[in-house]
Steps between C-alpha positions, in 0.01 A plus 500: 500500500685182421852452648647480154347832392613663822858384434490632144368839617774527761763419241356764269502763774861413582609536136321836481674625812842387377440673165410828670820491715731377223594820323526751792692261718731387225576857397555597865757225551682600176517857626620387841791295366595765236479799738820706535393636837499351847231569761609650830418176689700306246804722556477439874492118436806528271696687765407240759622208294795687349394455137570729207169472316629688192784261423440264207570131555609232260349159558759360749460801725116487465514128593720564800245749626213252460687218674645714779166657582327162493766331715464774759125447496536124560736559790286766664177301473670184626640679805166675564323158521771342708467767773122540478444362850681799656339767284201722568171423330600131479155394643697255723613288204838331525789560268490312166712185457816543283383294197157667496642847550733438201214370291281798577779759451589347163134483410409862562822648352456284193145635450364149555334517843494128543377439859569179689339643812163640617529874503266565792673232708867585435569861398446803721398848381860631477625222277189519287527878442869590529621181340252325271298799376814703426639215287171488316576854381870482423506146349231615254691818426818295432316291239371817331852650500643191325224509238566867432872433469427239228270747317779756508730240344268504197453874502867610536779492243867432553512608861471184705332710770180373659410787738549500873364214713461708818301767312283243336439323826404808693285650222308179452424485874430868562322607182324182389441244775445725802231734352297210358538303827378793715181538288452120483533453873238771562263310262558172687450661843175662379382157388576330829862386500683543835760766566613520865760375750258300709621214715368145524133465601292201610189494280191291561362265235136449396512130582666553838863520607740771389801569285783750498524773238721804458492826310782666315596747227322269253368737230837681449672165455225346292502769241876488433492124519275510193627814328866382524405146390637369833223283653591448866193514718465655847295196592551136412182492283648785294242681281237246596497660848223757546733737685720517186229470235149577635269460201457445124588865420830494687578165336463653153690811615791283614512319166515847333793592723686183407474564127505871456873578513621195302259579217570876512878440481449397135387859435805625688721274284346640176549858615864450602598334172316765301238266347182434694394240245779276626339530843161411359647182339636385841171593666310295245719201562451526879126562460439198275675266737330643810149495352560150360615362834210676678247343259654151546498537875132608514403216272691249714346617825145544372493155343268263682704180481327296768209489748673710764592769253150496352345539845724796581452659157875496429833414665431692822734306731765731643331820368343779694121521461516882502715487183372193317664300220530771235681759716717231660604374158588854378700566818683167471609564139604859584725385777660203323562699177668766711748456783237584760428181691197643679198265515128558568434122468714195556679384190539141612117471501460606140419232246800308371501688174450827685809423703685424176401837359643671813824303462528579134441867558805510731700284267457748217732721708213714629519738209128549414509763637751371756639665813566869537801553274582130476209440267618762255866399490398126479275579200769702327741211535244273344456758221874472434468119473201542267685733259796259508268213392346718229852586379592134480191431291576766238881485515543855624694645789239562766436849646264650751429873538792582278750289692675191356436177691838327474670210669552683831140619529364151419726333752385739769135453403543121502657506849209715620235247392695195619574614858153457643419159348828365629416618851137373490572155354823443688360575851173313418692190399708512815188543718335193345780265606570623850280336771487814720388713204240244395358487850391864461226388260229505772202386295654189348458152651857392445833670432489645148157346423282667239531747221362772722785461749747544212306809392535645847880477490522616136274797581710597801826523303332650190352769728833561679727513197258720303461733799128438531441388858173319481479134601294177487380480856569129555881533530662570837781736386606603849787252517876559479509342155226708340582822686860475376446371145203725422694794644789425267261453209345838572834686518652333195174522306485873563856625465666265246252605228567863596870444435425385144240772445742782598786343298264492203393862560873605508572314177202659321586852631853479347359436150420753234140476377450337159283688246173324420486342149246307291624178656463607860252299700217731607484423869210737567259297279246234603700236316797545735271498806367161375857375449590614850202318660594186311862522601410538864256201499737272310807570711302447820333188373829339389652588837229395744259258328654182652468645850138616435417157362608336827303747710177683408447328164528154650269604783247658268488195268482243780 
């Protein structure tokens, strides 16, 4: 079987698995967030945190809950790392330095999981399980809660109420993420992933000598890392490490975990607004972009553009032989079009155009299908922009799902789409003029030399501000400058957009629905899905094309 055919068959199997899970998972999540009852374990949690889960919240109260919970998470995780050296199960590792502890705490709470350290050489079992793995669950549940709040903004009339953040957070964790994670962890363990609290061992090598290796609760963290679109690996090699991702089947299973909730949330959206066709339109938009990017990536990596590539059969540098080019390309697109950041190959070793596709996927805002929750609310904001553009073209007041899109809504949507580019381009520009920041480009001959070095810096801040977490491997990000600035980019890139999303949800929830007329734009039709795809690509292109031209495009054309 040719590598190209193998890649196509894997993609076909993945699409089939996602299609089978789409309806039951989407309906389950709709029932979870609409349920009037609380489970017994949920009631215990509410009593422990002192929350009244039945109280409705307007958007300022909902936002305060999101920010307070996340701030507490950053503080706890920071302190846990700073005292690691005196904790049990530390494996003898020292406490984490202040700048790196801040960066890591910001990273995992912001659902980014950017790692400027080697996991097996820095973090003990207690920090990995009680700190990092816990944030993998609750940061994902926070994103889902914000998405559901925006959907309620469309579904509710003249109330201004968006539900209860604490109830949404707990339900998303207990009823959605935990059950799937338990089953997924068992699958990974059965296929060879590690799950223990083993210490550090000296292991002999085939060619002589030895190296140190450690065990850990790997499978349980691996599954939520993918399912919650987090991405932080137990080991430095991430999902390229055989202890995390043993074979081709687990690789495809992990891609499925990355994509299943973001895609299924479109079904949840359709159910909650009372029109499943609206969910199908959003699904179609996500699916077209995802499949298009996957096809482009596979073409880029299978192209034989030189003697070395011809001898290898494709661009195999930096890819695991047990996965091959096709599976690595699918994994790469899945992670960069979501906020996952996991890698089963090294993105810096992809072809220049392949690296550009990864960058562009994150620059879209990671909305196809995007992160858990963040992909849906990002796509709905882009849908608001699209109906506004359509309204300008026909001279009609824009509306979406029966709600008028007025001045306030457009201002909030515009702020949402401008925050991330401002962070990415601003921090990248600063890093390209500071000598210490330029010195982190390890694979360049001189400070700032080469388009690839620029791409490394651009990729780092694009990944951080979009809450992705993957990286081009040639950049040393474990410096005070990058730990601090990427940490700030992650926090601002996560929570500032949430401010605008929740304010938008509150504004929509206060409106009275408008009856549909003959002039209403049918947003459940293929025509609107095409308009939405075009809007996303045009806005992203206008924003980022100059930066892409200086980086991957210049490298690919040189």
